[in-house]
N, C-alpha and C positions, 0 to 999 in steps of 0.2 A: 342607186347602189353605184358604188365606184369602179372606177376600170379595171379589171383582170386580166388584159392582157400583157402585161408587159413582162419582158422575157427577163429569163434568168439564166447564165450560161454554169452556174457550179451550183445551186439549189434546182431542185425540183417544186416548180407552182403549180401547185392543187387546187388551191381555193375554186368552187365552181361554184357562177352564182345563180345556179337553178335551185342547187342543193340546198344554198345559203338563205338562198329565198323563202323556199319550203319551209323554211325554219322560223320563219318571221322576225317577233320582235324579242323569241327569248332568248334573254342573253346569256343564259347556260349552256342552253343546246349551243348555242352559234361557240362557245368557248371550247366546249365540247368537240364540235365539231374540227375546229382551228388544233385541239390537242392533237387529235386523230391523225389528219394532215400534215403536220407538224411532227410525230412521232414516225410516220409513213417514209422518211429519209434518211436513212442510218447516217450521211454526215452532219445533219442538225442535231440528231441526239439519239445514243443508243437505246435500246430494251433498257424501261426501268429507270432511265436516266430523266436530270430535268425537270423540269414543272412548271405548270400552267395557270393560273388564276384570272376569275372575272368578280368585279362588286355589283350587287345589285339594290338596289330598296326591295323590302319586303315588311310584310306587316307581324310585331311581335304579338305572339301568342297571348302574351301576361299582362302588355299596354295597351295592345291593339295601333300603336302607334309608330310611323313609317320607321325601320330602321335599315344601315348598313351590312348588307351580311357579303363575308368574301367566301367565294365558293373554288377550292384547293386539291389539287391532288392531293389524296389519301398516301399515306406511310406504304412505302414499299409497290407502288400503282407503277405504271407504266403510260406514259400520255397516248402512244399510237395506238391502244387499246381500249383508252378509256370511257369510261362510261358513267352516269349518274350514279350506280351505286359502288363506283369509286373513289367518292369526294367527298369531302367532309365542307359544310359549311357553317362560317364561327361571324359571330357579331362582331365586326369591327372595332369597334371604340371600345369593347373588351379587352381586344385582345393588343390593341393601343397602350390602357391602362395597364399593362402588364408593365411597361416602363418606371413605375412608382414601387413596384416590390420587387425589380431584379436584382440581383448583388452581386454581378459582374462576372468574370469568366467562370471561376467555381460555382459559380450556380446554374450552369447550364443544363444540365441534366434535368434539375429540380424544376427548370421555366416550361419544358418540354408536356409534364403530368400537370402544369396548370393551364395551358391550350383546351385542356378538358372540359374546363370550367368557362371557355369561350365558346362553347357549340353551341349553335340555333336550332342547327336538324337533327332531330337524335337520329337519323337515320346512319348518320356521318360516319366515314373509314374514319380510322387514326388519325388525325392530323399529320402531316409530314414536320422532319425540321425544320422544312423552308420554310414553315406558315410566317413567320414573323418578318423573313427576307419583302414577301407578297405585301404581307398586312402594313407594315411601319413603312412602303410607299403608296402615294396619294389615287394612282393611276386605276382607271375603269379596270382595263383588260394588260394583266402582265405576262412575260414569259422568260421561264430561266430556261437557256439552254446550253448545249453543249457541243457546239460545233464544232468539229476538228479543226478549221480555219483560226474559229476564235480561241481556239484553247492553246493552238502554236503561237498567236498573239501573248496572249496568258502566260506563256509558259518560255516564251524568248526570253533572253538576256536585257534588260534595260526594256521591257515591257510598259511600262509608263511612257516611256517616250515613244516607243513603236505605236503606241495608241495612241499620243498626239500627233505624229506625223502621219498617221491615217486618215485618221477623223477630226482632229483640229480641236475645238473648242465644245464640239456634238458630241463629243463621248466623256464618261467620266469614268476613274479607274480606280479600284482598292485595292487592298495589296491582298495577300494570300492569308485567310484567316478559316477555321474549320468553322462549318456553317453552324446557326444558334442563332439563339436573340442578338448577340453583339454584334457578329455579321449585318444582319438589319440594321441594327441601329448606324451603322459604318456605311451602308445604304444611303440612311436616311438623310446622312450629315452629307454623304458628296452629294445629293442632289437638292439638297438645298445653297452650299457651296459653290452650286453650278447647276441655276436654275436655265431650264429649257435645253436645258441636255437629252440627246436622244434614247441614250440606254448608260450601262455601265459595265465595263470587264473588270471582272473577278481577276485578280492574280492567280495564275497556275489552276483555275479550275472550270471560269465560262464565262455566260452572259447573260444581261438584264435586259429587255427592252420592254418597250409598251406602247399603249394606244390609247385614245377614246372608245372605240369599238375594236369588235374581236378583228376584223378586218384591215383596219388601221395598224393593229399590235402584228397581224401575221405580217401586212408588206412589210414594218418596220424592222421586224426581223429578218426575212428575207433580205432586204437591201441590205443592212449591217453586213450581215454575213457572205454577201455579193461583193462588196466594196473589200473586206477582209481576204478573198479568196482572192480575188484577181491582185491584189497585191501582192500577196504569195507568188501565185505562178508569175508574177514579168519578177519577182525577183528570182527566182529557179531559174526563169528563161537567162537572167544576167548572169547565173552563176556557171550555168554551162550543163552542171550535176547535182543529182543529189545524192546524197550520205557518201560522197567521198568519189565516187564510181566502183563501176562494178569491179570486185574482185575474184568472183570465182562465176563460172556459166552454169544455168542452168541444163539439167537432164532434160532430155523431150519428155513432151506431156506424158504418153506412156510408160516409159521407163520411172516415171517420178510417180505413177500412179500403184507402177509394183514394187518399187520400195516402199511405198507409203503402206501397202497391204502389207507386207511381209514382215515390217518393223512395227506397225501398230500395236499385234496382241503384247510384244515383248516390253513395248513402253507402258500399255494397260498393266502387267504384270508388275512393272514395277512402280509406277504410281498407283499400285492400290495395295500397297505396304502394309497400311493403316484401315483404310475402306476400299474397297472395289469402285471402280470407276467407269465413264462412260465417255469414250472416244468423241474425237474432232478431226477432221482437217482440213486443210486449206493452203492451196497453189496458185492463190490469182497474181495475177502481175503485182497489184501493190506490197503483199507478202513478198515478192519474190524480189525486187528491186531493193527491199530493205534488207534480207536474208544473205545474198548474193553479197552485199557492198563493202568496203574497205573500211566504213565506218560503225559495222554492227560491233564490233568486241569493246568501243569504246559508249557505243547508245545503250548496251542490252544490258548490262549492269547498271547503270546510271537510274531504272527505274523509271514509273508512267509520274504523268502529274496531277492529273485531275481523278480526285478521289473513287470516282465510278468504275475508273477504270483500273485499277490497283486491289480496290474491294473484289474484283472477279477475276484477275488473272496471278493476284500475287504482286508483290513490289519488285520481281521483276522473273525471267524468262530463263529456262536452261539451255543453255547453247551445246548442240552436239560437236563431240571432234570427232566426226565421220566422214573419211571423203565420201563423195557422190559415187567412185568404184566401188567399192565396200562389197563383198561378198556377204550377203544378208540371210542364205541359204544355213550359214553354221550357226544356228542359235544360238549355243554354248559359248562359241568365240565371239558372237556380237555382245552377247551380256558381260562374258568378261572385260567387256570396254565399255560398258554402260552402265554397268553397279558402281564402279567407282568415284562414277560423273555424280552418279543420287547421291550416295551417300553424300559426297561433297555438299552438292546443295542442300541435303535436308540440316549438316551441320554449321552451315552458313545461314539457316532459316533459323535452328535453335540459337544460334548466337545474337541473332536480328532480336529474336523476342526477349532473351537474357538480358540483352545489354539497354532494351528501351521500355521494358513492364514499368507499370505503376506498382503499388501496394496492392492496388484492387484490380489489377489486370484480370481478364476471365484467364484460365489455363490454355498453354500455346494448341494449336488449330496444328492440325493432317500438315505435316512440314514437306510433302510430296510439290512437284510444281505442277503448276498448271498448265503455264505452256512451254512445251518445247520445240526450238528449233531445229531443222535439217539445214543447213545453208545447201543450195541447189538443187533441193528437194519441194520442202513445204513445211508451214507449221503446224501441231499437231496442238490440242487442247483436249485434257482432263478431268474431269470433274463429276459430278454424283449422278446429274441424268443429262438426257443429251438435250435438253433446251439450256442448262446451264451452261454445257462445256462449249455447243457453238455462239452464243450469247457472251461467253468469256473469247472465245475466239474474235469475236465481232471487236468485242471493247479493243483486243489489243491492235486489230487492224485501223480502230480509229488512232490509240496511241503513236502508231507506226505515222499515220498522218500528220499528227500534234510535231512527232519530231521533225517529221522531213519540211515541215512550215518553217517550225522555229527555227532551222539550222540556215533554213536558207534566207529568215532576215535576219538573224542577228547570230545565236547559239542557244540552244536547246539545254534548259535548266529545268532537275527536280523537284521535287520534294525535299527539303529535310527528310530523315527516315525516321525520327524523331516524332514528326509530321504524321508521316505515313503510318508509322504505328500507331497514335493515338486514333487515326482515322481507323486503321484495319481494327484497330481490340477495343474500339470504344463500347461502352457498356449498355449503351443504346441500340450498338450495332449487335451486339450481341445476345439483347433481351428479343428485336426481331428475329433473330436465328430460332432462338426457343420457343418460338411460338410458331414457328413451320410446320407444317403439318406432319404426323407421324409416318415413314414410307413404309411402302407396303410391302408383302412378302416377297416378292421379287424384283423388286428397287435393286437398280445398278446391274441388272442382270438384260441379257440378249441373247433371244430365241430364234431358230430359225426351223422351219415349217416347212416341209416338202407337202404338196399334194393342200397349200393352201389356198387356193383360185376358188372352194367351197367346201359344203360338206361339214365333213369329220375335219378339216385339215381347218380350215377357217374357224371354226366354234375353238377350236385349241390354241389358234395365233387370238382370238377374241377372249378367251380366257386369261391367258398367261398374259397381255396387253392391259386386262382391269385389275390384275395383280400386282401392275409395277414393270413387269417387263419392255422393251424393248425388241420387236419383231420384226425379222426379215422372212416374207412370205416369197415363199417359191411355188411353181408350177408350169407343167410346160403350154400354157396358153395366157398369152400377155393380158388381151384384154380382161379375164377375171381377175389378174392381178391389179390390175388397175381400177376397179370394180373396189378391190378386197380393200386397196391403200387407201382409198378414200373416205374410207369409212373410219379413220381413226383420224384423231385432232394430231396436230403438227410436232414433229419429234417425235413418232411414237412410232411407228411403222418404216418400212423401204421394202423392197422387194427384187426377185432377180429369176427372170425366166430358166428354168433348170429342167435339164433331164437327167435323172438320176442314173441313167444307166449310161451315161456317157463321162468320162472324168473329168473332163476339161470341162465340160457343165458344171458340176458338183464345182469344179475349183473355182470357177467364176462366181457362185454362189457365197461362197465362204471370201474370197477377195471383195464382194458387196458388204459384207457382212462389218470385216474389219474399216475398209474406208468408210461406211456411214457410223460404228459404233463402236469402235476399238478389235472386235474380237467375237467371240461367241461363248457362252454358257452353258446353254440347252440346244441341243438336238432333237429335232422329233419327225421320227420317220412315218408319216402319215397317207404320203403318195403309194395310190395303187389301183389295181383292178381287179376284176374278179371275172373267172368262168367256170360255168358249172355244167360239167357232161361227161357221160358214162366212161370208162377208159377205151371202149372202142372206139370212141366220136373225139375222144382228146388227140390234138395233133402235136408235131412237135412244134410248133409256132403256136400254138398255144402254153405248150412248158416251158420255151423259153424266153417269151415276155413276161409270163408271171416270175422263171427265176431271176430273169434281168431284174423288173422293175421292183421286186419285193425283197427279193435275196441279193444280189449283186447292187443296187441300189442301195439298200442297208449299210452292208462293207465298204462298198466306196464312201459315203456318208462320213459312217463312224471312223474311217481311216484317216480322214483329211481332217474330222471334226478334232480328235486324239490330235492330230500336230499343232493347230491352233492353241487347242487347252495346256498343251505339256509348255508350249512358247508364254502363252499369261501365267503357268504355275497356280492354277487360282481352286483348280477343280472343275466341276463341271458333271450335267448328265445329258444321257442319251437313252432317247426311250423309243420304241420301235412301238409303233401301232400294229398288231398282229391278229388273232381272230382266237375267237371259239374253236373252227373249226379246224387250230391247227393242234388240238386237244383230243378230239373228236372225231373219228371215225364215221363220219354223214355218208349218205349216198349221193354217188354221181359229182367226185369233187377231189379226184386223186390230186388232180394239179397244185389247184387251189391250198388244198388241204397242206399238203407236202411243202409247198414254197412258205403258207405260214409256220410247221412246225421247225423250218430250217430259220426262220428270225427267232424263233424264239429261242433255239438252241444256242443260235450264236448271240442272242442278248447275255445269256448265260455264261457262255465261252467269254464274252469280252467283259464283261464283271468282271471273274476270276482274274485277268489279266491286268486291268485295270484300277484297282481299288488300289495299288501302291500309288499312284496319280490322282487320286480321292475324285477320279470320275466314276459316276457310277451309270449303272446300265439296268437299267427294269422295262417291263414290258406292259400294256396293257390291250387287254382282248374285249373288242368288241363283240357282240352278238345280236344280229337283229335288228342294226340299226339302218331304217325303212328309210324313212320321214325324214328328208333333208339331206340323204347321201346320197353322194354321185353315183357311186355302182352299181345304186338301185335305180338309176335311169337307163341303162341298156341293157343288155339280154341278159345279167346273173340274174335279174328278177322272175324272169321268165322260164329261165333254167332248175331256180328253188322253187315255183310254183308246180312245175312239171316233176319234180322228184317229190315234193309232199301231196300231189294229187289236187292242188288246190287251185284257183285263180289268182293273178298277181293281188285282184283287189282285195284277194282276204290275207294274205300275208303279213301286212302287220298284226291283223287280229289274232292270225295263224302262232306266231313267233310273242306276242303277250299269253296267249295264254299257256304255254309249254313250258314258263319259265316260272319258279317258284313263287316270286311275287307280283305276277301277271303283271306286269309292267312293260308299257312302249318303252325303248330304248331309244334314246336322243345322241342327236353329234352334242349339246350342250354335258351330257352325259358322261361322255369317252373324255374330255375336257374337264370334268372335275376332277376324273381319275387320271389326267398326266398332271394336272396340279397338284394333287395328294402326293406323287411322285417327287415331284419336284419344288413342291413351298412345303408343304407337312411332314411326311417320312422323310426325315436326312440325315437318317443312318440305315438304309434301304439301300441294299443293290443285291441284283439276279434275281430278283421275285417276278412275278406275274400277279396283276390285278385285274379278275375276269369282272367288266361292266356288261352283264349280260342278264339281269331281271334273278338269277339263283340258276342256274342250270350244272344237277347233280352230277351228270355225266364230265363235264368241266371239269369238276372242282380238281384243284393241284392235288391237292391230300386229303 
């Protein structure tokens, strides 16, 4: 095993000898391991960017002869999370023989279909557009990466000359060309013309490096990236500043977050003119250095260079003309300033489409900006889901790093607009978009659920997330929330400790929802407690806590939710988890039943008031949710058992027997009722849905 202790300053050296040794001589496993650790460093390549491959000798199942097979990341995959299921295996010689039928640049799209005729592994993913770039090179292991430092070299003015200055004769260079079969031929020619080189810089695009083993390929990639990074940092030090120096000063961290939370629902509404979007916010030092600089106005309109960047960020960002001292509390005044900027951006995007479209170009896509810059505050992104908007944000950070490096070297150059358009509206890219799974009913929506640390609240959050929503869990116990959020995949959920009886605490929860996801669309008040006592035993403290948590809490949640929803102008849903006890005059229940009745009537009043805003307010009434419900873990169960003259252990059976369907009601059943309100019954407001197995005395009509 080679020495793996070499230190790097600008990239992470993640090769672990023990892990690699455990994989033995399995070259595909080692290729996957290399891919994963390369993808773990966002300075090397971002989510979904770049490609990796290896070539092995396998038995041909048809001839039983040894053949060379190339294994490569499949279309749309991510090297950082790549597994065997995400790769394609192709006969190398068959792939190379496609040179015999290639008809030139006009034949590129047809060639992609022919890759399927080269498949060796029948479980392969669809081969990537980069397949010929790897297949036409002879090396056993190949990395195609998009490191910030290398794209800075590739996007710098006089890139070929700079490449020669940095690496001498050890690196090749090819000019910009859209990925495809011909680019593979250009790489092959570059290698033939420059035998012995260790890699190739692709103009405005990225890097190809290789090695005889997975480890040698990995080290070659890191060494090339490190050399470029050192070169750039020396240039920056010599220049004394980046981006022309600072133009404005950032607000303090807390002020930035406050501004962002206030602004995000407004931006979200404006970005959602065609399709509802989810937001992300970034105020990292890298972002602030760029957005506060003198060169922002010159560089931002130029657009990005690497295709992976602008495919996710659009060709250029929207820079807001808002002062850091802007009072964002006056929503209408702020929107009056923002709307013209968004209208102009959409107009310019339409012109970009009209001026560059081909006869067979797909229809123009949503013209709203993806990246929005607020100098002094931070950078916002908006896309169809949290992962997409987070990744777009990360890609624009990569673009910032590229501009930073290229400007230090010579001068940043972006792709010509026609080239950019041809990538963005490539028919193969459109086909990839059309293959995306159908969105779930609550995709693009954000839900805030109180009492979500367990029981009914957690079941509701689970159901909404399952149906596509982003969820913000709130509760008064942080440990419960941490455990709850850990049950979701990345980019699905967040949490906020929230005491619904305190206005400031509720405000902090909405601030978290706005910063994490851009706003809120669904609010479910599930936080609660239950006290069962006869009148003479009910204390003022009992009365007050029930009124505060159930009634005042619902009022405060609704009031602050409506303020956010009106900023978005996208409508919304408010759901009250009340109880059958708000309709039925049961024994020993004066304080709880009264509070639940108040919740129900408040929902009706709010429905009548908020219909004009397309904000729907409905109530779900559970009854007898004993199994899995938090409120039944305390004195409430003993109180109800005493009221009915039975034991606590007999309660589930008692409640099931008394409903018309003789069914036990679970938290999941209440969650289904909530989903019906927000995901199915889209023209219902002021309604009450009883989820109680059928209690005749609780029938609303």
